[in-house]
LORO-133339 format. One record per atom (N, C-alpha, C): residue in three letters; y, z, x. Coordinates in steps of 0.05 Angstrom, whole numbers, padded with zeros to 5 digits, always signed. Layout:
% residues N
alaYZX/...
This chain:
% residues 295
met-00025+00003+00009/met-00003+00006-00002/met+00024+00001+00019/lys+00041-00026+00022/lys+00061-00022+00030/lys+00082-00005+00024/thr+00091+00006-00005/thr+00113+00013-00011/thr+00105+00048-00010/gln+00131+00063+00006/gln+00125+00084+00009/gln+00141+00099-00003/leu+00124+00120-00013/leu+00140+00145-00033/leu+00140+00171-00008/lys+00164+00187-00023/lys+00179+00197-00010/lys+00186+00231-00034/met+00194+00249-00026/met+00194+00271-00044/met+00227+00283-00032/met+00252+00286-00041/met+00267+00289-00042/met+00276+00315-00056/arg+00291+00329-00046/arg+00305+00359-00060/arg+00335+00352-00057/ala+00346+00337-00075/ala+00378+00328-00078/ala+00395+00323-00101/asp+00401+00313-00106/asp+00432+00303-00132/asp+00421+00277-00131/ile+00405+00271-00157/ile+00400+00241-00157/ile+00426+00229-00160/thr+00444+00243-00164/thr+00475+00218-00165/thr+00491+00205-00133/thr+00474+00218-00114/thr+00479+00214-00096/thr+00460+00211-00081/val+00444+00197-00079/val+00411+00184-00071/val+00421+00158-00064/asp+00424+00148-00043/asp+00434+00120-00031/asp+00402+00104-00039/ala+00405+00089-00059/ala+00378+00067-00066/ala+00395+00053-00083/asp+00376+00023-00098/asp+00375+00002-00113/asp+00387+00008-00138/ala+00362+00030-00143/ala+00370+00031-00173/ala+00360+00065-00175/ile+00366+00072-00187/ile+00360+00098-00199/ile+00357+00103-00236/val+00333+00133-00243/val+00320+00132-00271/val+00337+00146-00276/asn+00350+00141-00315/asn+00353+00170-00323/asn+00332+00172-00347/ser+00335+00199-00349/ser+00312+00207-00367/ser+00327+00209-00389/ala+00330+00184-00403/ala+00343+00191-00442/ala+00328+00194-00466/asn+00351+00199-00475/asn+00324+00198-00501/asn+00323+00170-00517/asn+00309+00163-00537/asn+00311+00137-00546/asn+00336+00110-00562/asp+00360+00143-00563/asp+00381+00124-00582/asp+00396+00119-00558/leu+00394+00132-00523/leu+00406+00120-00500/leu+00437+00137-00505/val+00439+00164-00521/val+00461+00186-00521/val+00460+00202-00481/met+00475+00195-00472/met+00472+00217-00456/met+00487+00242-00451/gly+00464+00255-00464/gly+00485+00290-00461/gly+00482+00306-00438/gly+00461+00320-00440/gly+00463+00339-00423/gly+00436+00347-00401/gly+00432+00358-00379/gly+00420+00344-00358/gly+00426+00332-00340/val+00403+00320-00332/val+00402+00300-00311/val+00419+00267-00329/ser+00425+00273-00352/ser+00424+00246-00352/ser+00456+00259-00364/gly+00466+00276-00362/gly+00494+00291-00366/gly+00509+00281-00339/ala+00497+00295-00326/ala+00512+00292-00299/ala+00508+00266-00284/ile+00496+00245-00290/ile+00498+00206-00288/ile+00515+00206-00301/arg+00529+00216-00324/arg+00550+00198-00339/arg+00570+00208-00322/arg+00568+00237-00322/arg+00595+00239-00316/arg+00609+00230-00281/val+00593+00225-00257/val+00588+00213-00239/val+00590+00184-00240/ala+00572+00159-00265/ala+00574+00140-00264/ala+00612+00128-00272/gly+00603+00146-00301/gly+00627+00140-00317/gly+00624+00135-00342/gln+00641+00132-00360/gln+00644+00122-00391/gln+00636+00099-00394/ala+00647+00075-00381/ala+00631+00053-00378/ala+00594+00049-00378/val+00586+00062-00369/val+00552+00060-00380/val+00547+00074-00402/gln+00551+00086-00410/gln+00558+00102-00444/gln+00557+00086-00465/asp+00578+00073-00451/asp+00593+00044-00468/asp+00569+00025-00475/glu+00564+00015-00449/glu+00546-00004-00451/glu+00511+00005-00457/cys+00504+00030-00462/cys+00484+00032-00475/cys+00491+00041-00505/leu+00512+00045-00518/leu+00517+00039-00551/leu+00521+00019-00555/lys+00526-00002-00543/lys+00527-00024-00544/lys+00494-00037-00548/ile+00473-00029-00523/ile+00452-00041-00543/ile+00420-00025-00559/gly+00441+00001-00562/gly+00432+00020-00594/gly+00405+00035-00583/thr+00395+00044-00605/thr+00364+00053-00605/thr+00343+00041-00601/val+00332+00039-00585/val+00302+00029-00563/val+00284+00050-00582/pro+00261+00040-00573/pro+00231+00058-00584/pro+00217+00066-00557/leu+00217+00089-00567/leu+00201+00111-00550/leu+00183+00095-00524/gly+00187+00107-00502/gly+00167+00102-00485/gly+00174+00073-00472/thr+00198+00055-00480/thr+00214+00024-00465/thr+00224+00043-00441/ala+00244+00034-00427/ala+00258+00030-00413/ala+00282+00009-00418/val+00311+00008-00411/val+00328-00012-00403/val+00342+00000-00376/ala+00367-00031-00381/ala+00371-00029-00347/ala+00413-00031-00359/thr+00426-00015-00335/thr+00458-00013-00344/thr+00455-00020-00318/ser+00486-00011-00309/ser+00491-00032-00288/ser+00504+00001-00276/gly+00514+00012-00258/gly+00507+00034-00244/gly+00544+00051-00241/gly+00550+00031-00263/gly+00583+00048-00261/gly+00586+00046-00223/leu+00594+00081-00225/leu+00601+00093-00207/leu+00599+00100-00182/leu+00561+00098-00190/leu+00545+00107-00169/leu+00536+00092-00151/lys+00530+00102-00123/lys+00519+00088-00101/lys+00490+00059-00113/ala+00478+00069-00135/ala+00461+00047-00139/ala+00479+00027-00158/gln+00464+00005-00153/gln+00468-00020-00170/gln+00463-00016-00189/trp+00430-00001-00206/trp+00427-00005-00235/trp+00425+00026-00242/ile+00427+00023-00272/ile+00412+00051-00277/ile+00385+00047-00297/ile+00364+00048-00286/ile+00340+00047-00314/ile+00334+00063-00333/his+00349+00060-00359/his+00345+00088-00381/his+00319+00080-00389/ala+00300+00114-00379/ala+00280+00117-00394/ala+00269+00126-00423/ala+00270+00112-00436/ala+00258+00137-00476/ala+00247+00160-00470/val+00250+00180-00468/val+00215+00187-00466/val+00216+00209-00483/asn+00246+00223-00500/asn+00241+00227-00523/asn+00263+00222-00544/pro+00253+00233-00578/pro+00271+00222-00591/pro+00299+00242-00592/leu+00322+00232-00597/leu+00344+00261-00592/leu+00338+00284-00608/gly+00350+00299-00592/gly+00343+00325-00605/gly+00324+00331-00612/met+00301+00326-00585/met+00255+00325-00600/met+00254+00330-00571/trp+00220+00340-00569/trp+00208+00342-00546/trp+00203+00314-00546/ala+00191+00317-00514/ala+00171+00287-00507/ala+00147+00295-00513/asp+00133+00264-00498/asp+00098+00297-00494/asp+00083+00262-00470/ala+00072+00270-00473/ala+00054+00257-00445/ala+00054+00228-00438/lys+00042+00219-00472/lys+00040+00192-00474/lys+00074+00167-00478/ser+00092+00179-00483/ser+00109+00177-00482/ser+00128+00170-00449/val+00129+00192-00435/val+00126+00196-00410/val+00116+00173-00395/arg+00084+00160-00405/arg+00077+00150-00384/arg+00081+00131-00395/asn+00082+00109-00413/asn+00088+00100-00427/asn+00115+00078-00418/ala+00139+00106-00406/ala+00159+00100-00408/ala+00167+00097-00371/thr+00141+00102-00357/thr+00149+00098-00327/thr+00137+00080-00321/arg+00106+00062-00337/arg+00103+00033-00326/arg+00125+00025-00340/ala+00144+00015-00361/ala+00164+00001-00359/ala+00190+00010-00352/val+00193+00025-00336/val+00212+00033-00304/val+00209+00018-00286/leu+00178+00004-00276/leu+00170+00002-00261/leu+00179-00026-00267/lys+00165-00041-00287/lys+00177-00065-00290/lys+00196-00075-00302/arg+00217-00057-00304/arg+00248-00064-00305/arg+00255-00070-00269/ala+00241-00050-00258/ala+00251-00053-00227/ala+00237-00074-00206/asp+00222-00088-00218/asp+00214-00116-00215/asp+00225-00133-00224/glu+00232-00129-00241/glu+00246-00146-00252/glu+00287-00163-00243/lys+00293-00137-00230/lys+00317-00131-00220/lys+00316-00138-00190/gln+00288-00142-00180/gln+00287-00147-00148/gln+00293-00112-00144/val+00280-00088-00150/val+00296-00060-00141/val+00285-00051-00107/lys+00282-00044-00092/lys+00279-00048-00069/lys+00272-00002-00063/arg+00287+00005-00070/arg+00286+00032-00069/arg+00298+00042-00091/leu+00279+00062-00094/leu+00276+00067-00125/leu+00275+00095-00126/ala+00287+00110-00143/ala+00299+00148-00148/ala+00282+00143-00179/phe+00265+00172-00183/phe+00256+00172-00203/phe+00269+00207-00213/pro+00280+00222-00224/pro+00273+00246-00229/pro+00259+00255-00241/ala+00252+00282-00249/ala+00226+00294-00273/ala+00231+00282-00302/leu+00223+00260-00306/leu+00230+00247-00325/leu+00224+00282-00360/gly+00233+00278-00369/gly+00220+00289-00399/gly+00222+00320-00399/thr+00225+00336-00365/thr+00226+00367-00364/thr+00247+00377-00376/gly+00267+00371-00386/gly+00307+00382-00393/gly+00291+00391-00422/ala+00313+00372-00432/ala+00318+00374-00467/ala+00285+00362-00477/gly+00266+00341-00470/gly+00249+00343-00476/gly+00211+00362-00467/ala+00236+00385-00452/ala+00215+00411-00449/ala+00188+00396-00442/leu+00180+00376-00428/leu+00140+00369-00424/leu+00139+00391-00399/ala+00123+00393-00388/ala+00105+00418-00370/ala+00115+00391-00339/val+00126+00412-00330/val+00135+00396-00299/val+00106+00383-00283/glu+00082+00411-00281/glu+00061+00399-00273/glu+00058+00376-00286/arg+00051+00361-00315/arg+00046+00347-00322/arg+00062+00326-00317/cys+00086+00320-00321/cys+00109+00300-00308/cys+00104+00289-00280/ala+00087+00310-00260/ala+00091+00303-00235/ala+00059+00279-00227/asp+00040+00301-00254/asp+00014+00285-00253/asp+00017+00246-00261/ile+00040+00238-00285/ile+00038+00227-00292/ile+00048+00200-00270/leu+00081+00212-00268/leu+00087+00198-00241/leu+00087+00194-00220/ile+00070+00216-00206/ile+00056+00206-00187/ile+00024+00172-00192/glu+00019+00190-00218/glu-00010+00167-00214/glu+00000+00136-00219/glu+00029+00132-00241/glu+00036+00111-00241/glu+00043+00090-00224/val+00056+00120-00211/val+00068+00094-00190/val+00056+00083-00166/met+00031+00099-00152/met+00002+00098-00145/met+00000+00072-00154/lys-00007+00062-00183/lys-00026+00048-00185/lys-00007+00021-00184/his+00018+00030-00192/his+00036+00003-00191/his+00046-00012-00174/cys+00049+00004-00148/cys+00045+00000-00123/cys+00021-00015-00109/glu-00002-00010-00107/glu-00019-00011-00091/glu-00035-00038-00084/gly-00023-00053-00116/gly-00032-00081-00108/gly-00004-00099-00092/asp+00007-00085-00082/asp+00024-00094-00069/asp+00038-00119-00076/gln+00050-00119-00105/gln+00048-00143-00127/gln+00073-00140-00133/thr+00093-00115-00123/thr+00129-00099-00128/thr+00139-00107-00103/ser+00163-00115-00122/ser+00195-00107-00094/ser+00189-00090-00087/leu+00177-00070-00101/leu+00193-00038-00093/leu+00176-00028-00058/glu+00196-00023-00041/glu+00199-00019-00007/glu+00187+00019-00010/glu+00197+00026-00025/glu+00208+00059-00028/glu+00217+00078-00054/val+00205+00078-00058/val+00208+00093-00078/val+00210+00134-00072/met+00220+00148-00098/met+00231+00172-00080/met+00232+00187-00103/phe+00220+00215-00113/phe+00223+00223-00134/phe+00229+00263-00117/val+00259+00257-00140/val+00283+00270-00127/val+00278+00297-00154/leu+00292+00323-00145/leu+00292+00338-00162/leu+00315+00363-00140/tyr+00322+00376-00171/tyr+00351+00385-00147/tyr+00338+00426-00153/asp+00318+00433-00168/asp+00321+00467-00178/asp+00300+00465-00155/glu+00285+00481-00141/glu+00271+00490-00115/glu+00242+00497-00134/lys+00241+00509-00157/lys+00211+00515-00178/lys+00214+00483-00180/pro+00219+00471-00198/pro+00209+00436-00199/pro+00208+00426-00179/phe+00231+00426-00160/phe+00212+00407-00136/phe+00193+00422-00105/ser+00177+00452-00117/ser+00161+00457-00102/ser+00143+00451-00116/ile+00133+00446-00150/ile+00107+00448-00159/ile+00107+00418-00151/phe+00123+00393-00152/phe+00123+00364-00149/phe+00112+00373-00122/glu+00123+00375-00102/glu+00118+00380-00078/glu+00086+00365-00079/glu+00074+00400-00080/glu+00042+00408-00084/glu+00029+00388-00098/lys+00035+00371-00118/lys+00025+00349-00132/lys+00020+00330-00116/phe+00051+00325-00102/phe+00053+00304-00081/phe+00031+00302-00052/lys+00040+00328-00050/lys+00016+00326-00021/lys-00024+00318-00032/val-00021+00325-00052/val-00050+00329-00058/val-00053+00301-00076/lys-00043+00285-00087/lys-00060+00267-00088/lys-00041+00239-00072/val-00015+00243-00051/val-00009+00216-00045/val-00010+00220+00000/leu-00016+00252-00003/leu-00028+00261+00022/leu-00060+00266+00034/gly-00064+00266+00017/gly-00101+00276+00017/gly-00095+00305+00027/glu-00080+00324+00015/glu-00082+00348+00030/glu-00092+00372+00002/ala-00099+00384+00021/ala-00117+00409-00001/ala-00107+00422-00004/pro-00104+00437-00039/pro-00085+00448-00062/pro-00074+00479-00049/ser-00045+00489-00044/ser-00043+00515-00029/ser-00056+00533-00042/pro-00077+00539-00040/pro-00074+00574-00071/pro-00048+00593-00073/glu-00028+00598-00060/glu-00009+00596-00079/glu+00013+00586-00094/val-00010+00566-00090/val+00005+00555-00122/val-00016+00536-00139/ala-00036+00527-00125/ala-00059+00519-00143/ala-00062+00541-00171/asp-00071+00524-00175/asp-00083+00543-00213/asp-00112+00555-00193/pro-00119+00585-00182/pro-00142+00586-00183/pro-00171+00568-00203/arg-00174+00568-00223/arg-00185+00556-00241/arg-00195+00526-00221/ser-00172+00515-00212/ser-00173+00485-00210/ser-00188+00482-00183/leu-00195+00501-00173/leu-00213+00509-00141/leu-00236+00504-00150/pro-00261+00490-00123/pro-00289+00482-00123/pro-00294+00519-00116/glu-00316+00521-00138/glu-00332+00536-00136/glu-00338+00546-00099/pro-00338+00564-00085/pro-00344+00565-00053/pro-00386+00572-00062/pro-00386+00560-00041/pro-00421+00562-00035/pro-00435+00594-00038/pro-00452+00602-00052/pro-00470+00633-00052/pro-00459+00630-00017/gly-00444+00667-00014/gly-00439+00686+00005/gly-00415+00670+00021/ala-00413+00648+00012/ala-00382+00641+00020/ala-00363+00667+00018/ala-00344+00662+00041/ala-00324+00696+00040/ala-00300+00677+00016/pro-00295+00687+00002/pro-00265+00672-00016/pro-00239+00660-00009/pro-00229+00648-00017/pro-00215+00636-00008/pro-00184+00664-00010/pro-00170+00660+00011/pro-00149+00674+00005/pro-00126+00673-00007/gly-00125+00691-00034/gly-00111+00700-00055/gly-00137+00698-00066/ala-00152+00682-00080/ala-00180+00689-00095/ala-00180+00720-00108/pro-00185+00726-00132/pro-00191+00749-00142/pro-00214+00754-00135/pro-00223+00779-00128/pro-00249+00792-00112/pro-00266+00788-00136/ala-00301+00784-00137/ala-00314+00772-00153/ala-00325+00801-00170/arg-00334+00799-00188/arg-00341+00815-00215/arg-00373+00814-00203/asn-00389+00829-00205/asn-00419+00826-00208/asn-00428+00849-00232/asp-00422+00826-00253/asp-00418+00835-00279/asp-00448+00848-00293/ser-00474+00841-00276/ser-00490+00855-00279/ser-00505+00884-00270/asn-00498+00890-00251/asn-00489+00921-00242/asn-00469+00935-00257/ser-00450+00922-00263/ser-00435+00932-00269/ser-00436+00936-00306/arg-00449+00922-00316/arg-00462+00935-00347/arg-00483+00952-00347/arg-00499+00950-00333/arg-00528+00978-00330/arg-00507+00997-00322/pro-00519+01018-00339/pro-00517+01039-00313/pro-00537+01053-00296/gly-00536+01065-00274/gly-00544+01062-00259/gly-00549+01043-00246/gly-00541+01025-00231/gly-00552+00998-00237/gly-00554+00998-00192/gly-00557+00978-00185/gly-00551+00974-00156/gly-00521+00971-00147/gly-00521+00971-00120/gly-00486+00971-00113/gly-00476+00996-00110/gly-00480+01019-00116/gly-00473+01045-00116/gly-00458+01044-00131/gly-00452+01042-00157/gly-00432+01042-00174/gly-00433+01068-00199/arg-00410+01081-00199/arg-00409+01100-00218/arg-00439+01095-00241/arg-00449+01111-00245/arg-00458+01119-00268/arg-00434+01123-00302/pro-00442+01105-00317/pro-00419+01104-00340/pro-00415+01138-00339/glu-00395+01137-00361/glu-00400+01161-00380/glu-00397+01158-00412/pro-00430+01172-00412/pro-00444+01168-00431/pro-00425+01178-00454/thr-00421+01159-00475/thr-00409+01147-00503/thr-00407+01181-00522/arg-00386+01191-00530/arg-00374+01227-00541/arg-00389+01209-00564/arg-00403+01233-00590/arg-00404+01229-00623/arg-00389+01244-00625/tyr-00379+01244-00648/tyr-00371+01266-00668/tyr-00381+01261-00695/pro-00385+01293-00702/pro-00388+01280-00729/pro-00364+01261-00758/pro-00389+01258-00783/pro-00383+01242-00797/pro-00339+01234-00793/asn-00340+01267-00806/asn-00303+01280-00813/asn-00285+01283-00791/ser-00299+01281-00770/ser-00276+01285-00747/ser-00268+01266-00735/pro-00248+01264-00738/pro-00234+01252-00717/pro-00233+01257-00694/arg-00235+01224-00672/arg-00238+01229-00651/arg-00213+01251-00641/arg-00217+01260-00617/arg-00188+01268-00606/arg-00169+01252-00595/asp-00181+01228-00574/asp-00170+01211-00570/asp-00151+01195-00579/ser-00171+01194-00613/ser-00154+01167-00618/ser-00138+01178-00641/val-00140+01202-00649/val-00112+01219-00661/val-00080+01210-00655/pro-00076+01200-00669/pro-00040+01203-00658/pro-00031+01216-00666/thr-00011+01229-00642/thr+00008+01261-00651/thr+00024+01249-00672/pro+00027+01260-00693/pro+00045+01262-00713/pro+00072+01265-00700/pro+00085+01251-00715/pro+00119+01246-00716/pro+00117+01265-00705/pro+00151+01287-00702/pro+00157+01305-00718/pro+00179+01305-00742/ala+00173+01332-00739/ala+00169+01321-00784/ala+00211+01317-00780/pro+00224+01304-00799/pro+00249+01299-00793/pro+00263+01325-00805/ala+00282+01340-00792/ala+00302+01363-00797/ala+00306+01357-00822/ala+00303+01383-00840/ala+00307+01379-00873/ala+00341+01378-00875/ala+00342+01363-00895/ala+00376+01352-00900/ala+00389+01382-00914/pro+00413+01384-00887/pro+00424+01410-00913/pro+00429+01414-00947/ala+00421+01427-00957/ala+00426+01432-00980/ala+00455+01428-01001/pro+00459+01415-01004/pro+00490+01411-01025/pro+00508+01438-01037/ala+00522+01450-01026/ala+00545+01475-01043/ala+00543+01469-01075/ala+00530+01499-01079/ala+00531+01494-01105/ala+00561+01487-01118/ala+00563+01479-01137/ala+00590+01472-01152/ala+00603+01501-01167/pro+00620+01506-01164/pro+00623+01536-01169/pro+00628+01526-01211/ala+00611+01551-01216/ala+00611+01551-01233/ala+00638+01555-01252/pro+00649+01545-01280/pro+00660+01541-01294/pro+00673+01573-01298/ala+00694+01584-01304/ala+00704+01605-01313/ala+00701+01596-01339/ala+00689+01618-01357/ala+00687+01626-01386/ala+00720+01627-01391/ala+00703+01613-01418/ala+00731+01613-01444/ala+00735+01641-01446/pro+00758+01653-01451/pro+00765+01677-01463/pro+00752+01670-01498/ala+00743+01699-01514/ala+00743+01689-01531/ala+00764+01689-01555/pro+00757+01661-01572/pro+00781+01667-01592/pro+00797+01701-01604/ala+00799+01709-01615/ala+00816+01733-01629/ala+00813+01735-01657/pro+00798+01747-01669/pro+00785+01747-01688/pro+00826+01750-01715/pro+00816+01722-01731/pro+00834+01718-01751/pro+00850+01739-01759/leu+00867+01748-01772/leu+00882+01762-01772/leu+00882+01769-01817/ala+00869+01786-01814/ala+00869+01811-01851/ala+00897+01799-01856/pro+00889+01783-01879/pro+00918+01777-01904/pro+00935+01805-01905/ala+00957+01793-01907/ala+00969+01835-01927/ala+00963+01826-01940/ala+00954+01860-01957/ala+00963+01869-01979/ala+00988+01865-02004/ala+00979+01851-02022/ala+01002+01848-02036/ala+01009+01863-02051/pro+01037+01883-02058/pro+01047+01905-02064/pro+01048+01908-02088/ala+01034+01930-02097/ala+01034+01936-02124/ala+01065+01931-02145/pro+01062+01927-02165/pro+01071+01937-02185/pro+01090+01953-02179/ala+01128+01956-02176/ala+01131+01976-02186/ala+01133+01993-02208/ala+01126+02022-02203/ala+01122+02048-02233/ala+01144+02045-02250/pro+01136+02042-02279/pro+01166+02042-02291/pro+01178+02070-02286/pro+01204+02075-02295/pro+01225+02103-02287/pro+01197+02122-02309/pro+01201+02153-02301/pro+01193+02170-02309/pro+01200+02178-02354/ser+01231+02164-02347/ser+01235+02170-02366/ser+01238+02141-02393/leu+01231+02130-02379/leu+01216+02106-02405/leu+01185+02107-02405/ala+01169+02101-02384/ala+01147+02102-02381/ala+01121+02130-02395/ser+01130+02156-02398/ser+01121+02182-02403/ser+01144+02191-02432/ala+01160+02181-02438/ala+01173+02191-02457/ala+01156+02193-02488/pro+01152+02213-02500/pro+01138+02214-02529/pro+01155+02204-02553/ala+01136+02181-02557/ala+01152+02173-02588/ala+01168+02178-02595/pro+01183+02186-02617/pro+01216+02190-02626/pro+01186+02199-02672/glu+01192+02226-02665/glu+01184+02232-02693/glu+01203+02224-02717/pro+01184+02208-02742/pro+01193+02193-02763/pro+01216+02222-02774/pro+01234+02216-02793/pro+01251+02242-02801/pro+01232+02241-02836/pro+01234+02268-02844/pro+01225+02285-02857/pro+01232+02274-02884/pro+01220+02264-02909/pro+01220+02260-02939/pro+01241+02267-02952/pro+01266+02254-02958/pro+01294+02272-02966/pro+01274+02292-02994/ala+01288+02318-02998/ala+01273+02330-03021/ala+01286+02323-03037/pro+01262+02335-03060/pro+01268+02317-03101/pro+01289+02340-03111/ser+01304+02308-03129/ser+01324+02328-03130/ser+01315+02344-03170/val+01335+02364-03177/val+01325+02377-03191/val+01336+02372-03219/
């Protein structure tokens, strides 16, 4: 393979290349992340070119001018819908489309960022596998204009992940135990010392059998309790009772209304005045005696 592959930790807008790749949404709106950084350096003219192109299918790629960049071309890889996540299929298809656009433009030096790992939220490990595999497959027949392909990352952690994948897939080195997933390492032969950084092996047969070989301690017998007796270590400590709220102060009883005074008895009517004694008790006058008869 005549094409050289390189790892670089740098700002992709400053790389000396014929074309750089933009991790774009399929509406070609250059918002944040790598896309926003390219727009700020390249200028608004590049965004205007994207708006003229309009929405493109996922997994495709289109080329615009490089604007104010050193690179002559920007190849926009549509890896995710606007505001949504990227998946491995769209990243793989978009990578293939980018390599085709690069050959159409006779690009010799091409710079890739980590496609779909920003707003697209694709795992950096998965992105590294896809990009390296597709670039190697495209360049292995020497039927390409590409002479150098660079994988350019700015942050330390994504760069170290890409670099580890690059060493294994491109340079053929063994994965580093500090970086590689222990589950992906080959099984050591019986009796061989474990690789540095690997967890100690467990002997399940000895650990499960009381008094088994290997000098292990006999496990403590299971403690049994009566049916209605809860285990001491399983009874949660009851939370402290909340302090009783102070009783509200009793409202003072209303003062008793004074008893109403009994109604006054009506005054007795005065007795009629007695007639004067001279009139009331005087005896009736006697009638005059009859006249004497004449002789």
